[in-house]
N, C-alpha and C positions, 0 to 999 in steps of 0.2 A: 516408841510404841510399836509392838509387834504386829505384823500383818495377819497372823493366825489368831489373834485375839477375837473371841466371839462378839464382843461389843463393837469392835471396829467393823466386822463383817455385817453386823445388823444395821449399823448406820449407813454403810455403803449400799446395802440392799434397799433400804428405805429411800435413799436419794435417787437411786436408779428407777425405782417404781414410780416415784413422784414425778420425775422428769418425763418418763414415757407416757404417763396418763395425760400430762399437760400437752404434749405434742399431738396426741391423738385427738384430744378434745379441742385443741386449738385449730387443727385442720378442719374438724367438723364445724366448729363455730365460724370459721372464715367462710366456709362454703355456705353456711346458713345465712350469714350476713349478706353475701352476694345475692343469694336468692331473695332475701328480704328487700335488699336495695332495688332489685329489678322489679319486684312486685309493687313497692312503694312508688317507684318512678312511673310505672304504668298507671297506678291508681291516681297519682297526682296529675298525670296527663289527661286522664279521662275526666277528672273532676273539674278542670278548667277548660272552657271552650277556647278554640283558636280565635285569635284576634283578627279582626277584619282590617287588612292593610289598605283597603280602598276607601277608608273613612275620609270624609270631607273636612279639611282643617281650615277652610277659608274663614271660619268664624274667629279663629285665633290670630289671623294675620293682622299686622298693623295697617291702618288705612291712612293714605295720604291724599291731599287734595290734588286733583288733576289740573293740568294747565288751563283747561277751559274754565274751571271754577275760579282760578286766580285772575283770569282775564275779566270775568264778569264782575268780580269784586273790585278790581281796579277801575272799571268803567263806572260802577255805581259810586265809588269814592271820588271820582274826578269831578262830579257835580258839586262836591263840598269844597269850601275854600281851603287852600293849601296853607299849612302853618309854616312859619320860618324854621329852617333847620337849625338844630342845636350846634353849638361850636364843637369841633372834634375834641376828643379827650386830651390830645397832645397839647392843645392850646389852653386848656383850662389850668388855672393855678393849682398847684399841688400843695396843700397845706401840710402834708406829711413831710415834705422836703424842708419847709421852714422850721418845723419843730426839730427835725433831725439836725439841721444846721446849727440850731441853738444849742442842742445837746453836745454836738461835736466841738463847738466853740468853748463850752465850759470844760470839756475834757482837755482841750488843748491848753487852756489857762491853768488848769491844775497841773498838767505835765510840765509847764514852764516853771511853776513854783517849786517843783521837786528838783533840788540841786544835788542831793546826796543819795547814794545807794550802797548796798553791801558789795564789797569788793575785796581787794587784796593790796597789801603794801609789803615791801621788803625792809625789815629792820636790820640795819647794818652796824649800828653801834649802840651799846648799852654800857654806861660807866659813869665815874665821878669826874672825869677830866673834861672841862669845858673846851679846852683847846683841841683835844682829840675829836670831840664832837663837831666843832667848827671845821676842822680839817676834812672830816668825812663828808660834811655838807658841801664844802667847796669842791671836793674831788668829784662828787656826783654832778654838780652844776657843770663842771668843765667836760667830763667824760660823756654824760648823757643829758644834753640840753633839753630834750623833749620830755623828760620826767622831772617832777618837782620833789625836792627834799623837804622834810618836815622835822624840825627840832623841837622836842618837848622836854620839859623839866618837871620832875616830881622829886622834891627834896629827898635825898641828895643825888638823884640819878638823872643823867641826861640820856635821852633816847633819840636816835636819828632813824627815821623811816623815810623811804623814798617811793615815789610812784603812786599813781591812781589807776590801778589795774582792775578792769571790769571782770576779767576772768583769770583763772589761775595759770593758764597756758602762757599768757603774755608775761606774767610775773616770772615764770620758769625760765624764759629766754634771758632775762637780765640777771636772774639769780645765778645762773651758771657762770657768768663773767665775774660777778661780785664775790662769789664764794672763794675765789683764789686770793683776793686782797683782804677780804673780811671773812675769816673762817667761821666766825660766830653768827654770820648772817642767816636769817630765816624768813620765810614767807608767813605773814600773819593776816588773818581776816580783819578787815577794818571798814569804816565808813569812808567812801571815796567820793570825790567830786566827779559828776558825770561828764562835764565839759572837758576837764583835763584827761579823763579816762578815754574819751573818744580821740584825743590828740595823740595818744601813745601809738607808736608804729609797731 
């Protein structure tokens, strides 16, 4: 677009004139608003009377019995027969504890009945050969006496899984050693016995 174009010059002139009028009116309006603010603040101050800071607030203060009142009350009560003091709260039987003990006992009985949980086992052998499966089972008995091997048979396949690992990290330690002798070994999720899982070192 050329700068000598009359349409461009017209738009430029309109923008300049619009901006200059806003600046002038804005300056006037701000001055007017400051004057208006000062007049409104003066009028608001004049419409509200000053508060008296010497106002008596004793009506709103809490009232307590004085020591003389309590002494007179104790003397008047001394003529009446004294009742036996109640047993302190610490000596009273707490029925809540009995109920809680009963609930805890039922939870303990349920926990004793739970023998299996989700865990991991290492499968070291899968195949048709019964002798090879027995050899793998005997090897793990001798090498790792703290973990138990399990031989299962689903026709025609024998599977040997070892260990009752409650978490995968325990299984990983044994898996690293077994992988050298049994390259097809793998860690599988399985239901494991809790007591045997606790015995794993």
